[in-house]
C-alpha positions, 0 to 999 in steps of 0.5 A, a space after each residue: 541470480 541477478 535480475 536486471 530491468 531497464 526503465 525510463 521512469 524519472 526519479 525525483 531527489 528528496 532529503 534522506 534520513 542518513 544525516 543529522 535531523 535539523 529541528 524544525 522552526 515553525 508550524 509549516 516548516 515542521 511539516 515539510 522538514 519531517 515529511 521530507 526526512 521520513 520519506 528519504 530515498 535519494 540518489 547519490 549523484 544529481 539526476 542519477 538513479 540509485 542502484 538497488 540489491 533486493 534482499 528476501 527471506 523465503 519461509 513457510 509462514 509469514 512473520 506475525 507482527 500484529 493481529 492484522 498480519 496473523 489474518 493475512 498469514 495464510 493468504 501470503 503463504 500462497 505466493 510463490 517464492 519468487 512472486 513477492 521479489 518480482 513485485 519488490 522489483 517493480 515497486 523499486 522500479 516505480 520508485 525510481 531505483 535501478 534494480 541490479 539483482 536479488 539475494 534470497 535466504 531460506 529461513 523459518 524466521 528472519 534473523 532478529 538483528 540482520 534479517 538474514 543470518 549474519 554470515 549472509 549479511 556479510 555476503 550481501 554487503 560484499 556483493 552490493 559493494 561489487 555491484 556498485 549498489 547504494 541501497 539494500 531493499 529488504 522485502 519486509 518491514 524491518 525492525 529498527 534493530 534489523 535495520 541497524 544491524 544490516 547497516 553495520 554489515 555495510 559499514 556505511 557503504 549502502 543505506 538499508 530500506 524495506 518494502 514499507 519505505 518503497 511503498 510510502 515513498 511511491 505514496 508520496 510521489 503520487 499524493 495529489 490532494 491535501 488528504 492524500 498528503 496528510 495520510 501519507 505523512 502520518 504513515 511516514 512519521 509513524 514508521 520513522 519514529 521508532 527509527 530515529 535513533 539511527 540518524 544521531 549515531 555520529 554524535 558522541 554518547 557519554 556514560 550514564 548518569 545525571 549530567 552525563 547524557 551526550 548531545 545526540 541522546 538529548 537531540 533525539 529526545 527533542 526530535 521525538 517530541 517534535 514528531 509526536 507533535 506533528 503526528 498529533 496535528 496530523 491525526 486531528 486533521 485526518 479526524 476532521 477529514 473522516 468526520 467530513 467524509 461520514 457526513 457526505 456518506 450519510 447524505 448519499 446513503 439516504 437516497 442513493 446505493 453506493 458501490 465500491 471498486 476494490 482490488 489490488 493495486 493496478 487491477 484497472 480499477 480507475 480505467 473501469 470507473 472511467 469507462 463505466 461512469 464517464 469519469 476522467 480520473 487519472 489512469 496508467 499502468 503503474 503501481 498506486 497510480 490512484 490514491 484518492 477516492 473518486 465518486 461518480 454516478 453510474 446507470 446500470 440499467 432498467 432505471 437503477 443508478 448507483 454512486 460508484 467510488 474508485 478506492 486505493 488499491 491493496 498490495 502483498 505486505 501492505 504496511 500496517 501504518 498505511 492502513 491506519 493512515 488511510 483509514 478515512 479513505 478506506 472507510 469508503 469500502 466498509 460503508 459501501 452497499 456493494 463491492 465490485 472486486 476488480 481482478 487483473 486476470 492477465 497477471 500470473 499471480 492474479 489468484 493470489 492477488 485476489 486472496 490478499 484483496 479479499 483478506 483486506 476487505 475482510 480486515 475492514 469489516 466489509 466481508 458481509 457486502 454483496 460482492 461482484 467479481 470482475 476479471 479485468 483486462 481479458 483483452 490481454 489473454 492471448 495464449 493457451 496458458 492465459 486462457 487456463 489461468 482464466 479457467 482456474 480464476 472462474 473454478 475459484 471465483 464462481 459467478 465472476 464476470 470477463 471484462 475489459 476497462 480498455 475495450 468495453 468488453 463485459 461491461 453490460 453483463 457486469 452492470 446486470 450483475 451489479 443491478 441485481 445486487 442493488 435491487 437485493 440491497 434495496 429490498 433489504 433496506 426497504 424490509 429493515 425500514 418497515 420493520 422499524 416502523 412497526 416496532 415504533 408503532 408498537 
């Protein structure tokens, strides 16, 4: 049952939400304090990597907390039972957590109070104690009630976090620009707000009625108001960023055709951007290595140039709060004239990852864009099983191009496909412009 993985990934300590939250003092103090409080995965010993136990529920169809999740439901159902937990294992490793093992239960839907059934929750708490785990890591976004219920089973010995907290924590570590930091903090605070009460359960609650409210309840109300103030300011800042990006895109689109690299996280989009356009963006083999969009000029041959943009990657069960917070960044996808869908052909779940990425593209309103599919990392395909998987991908994704961002294999063929798509877009633009002029003349 246990799945152990050794790694040299470092871990950066940060504040947690387990203790009382101190009311922030000034404008910048508010931002720093609440950002750190919302982030909150910290080892119990200085310099030590916390140990975590993965907890998952297998079910025939995913929960449907909102319309977006319902639209992605059929896509997520294509994932194997273990594939999602394997990815959670890698997310935990990326966040600096040592995974000690995993526990699963097959349910139609997660338990409303404890995520897994209450008996299983007690087993999980006992196992976590025996394995010396400080964290329970749940493979779904939990409701506040589920989080409180599972923590009650642990009796304060383990902290319970979910997939969303892991992803937000990784984003916080990767944010290198002001825009990325603001978007991450907004997502963190949006997630944290309905879960704030758990930080004040140590304070006495008095009976109801006028003049009988306990100090904990009063402080919760104060904290919520202050968090909402910070959220409002972050939203205003992001709206200004969004407006600025719209102006920049409008200026580019008057004389340029724009293409965006889209796909699952760690599919190799940044490596392709570096190879195709001579960019020097940060690229490495880990999840969410790149958060900020980067645009470079790319000559695709025959005097055809495009502006190529690298965008943030998608992931299985992408948090809705993160999608909303990164709207300014993700609009690069919906504003593109041509999309280049980059797929990690060497990944065992390549087709499932491709389906997730395409579903997210559709949710962003970009399903009607010309799409060129690049099966990346073909230089890593060595075995008969690898080649069989590549053949399956070609059958499922007709017209896809085999490429390697590392070796340069297939990039000329990719440029040719993009060049044809760009010329088609330009013809359609020309026809639309001519029709508009004709309408004005009438």
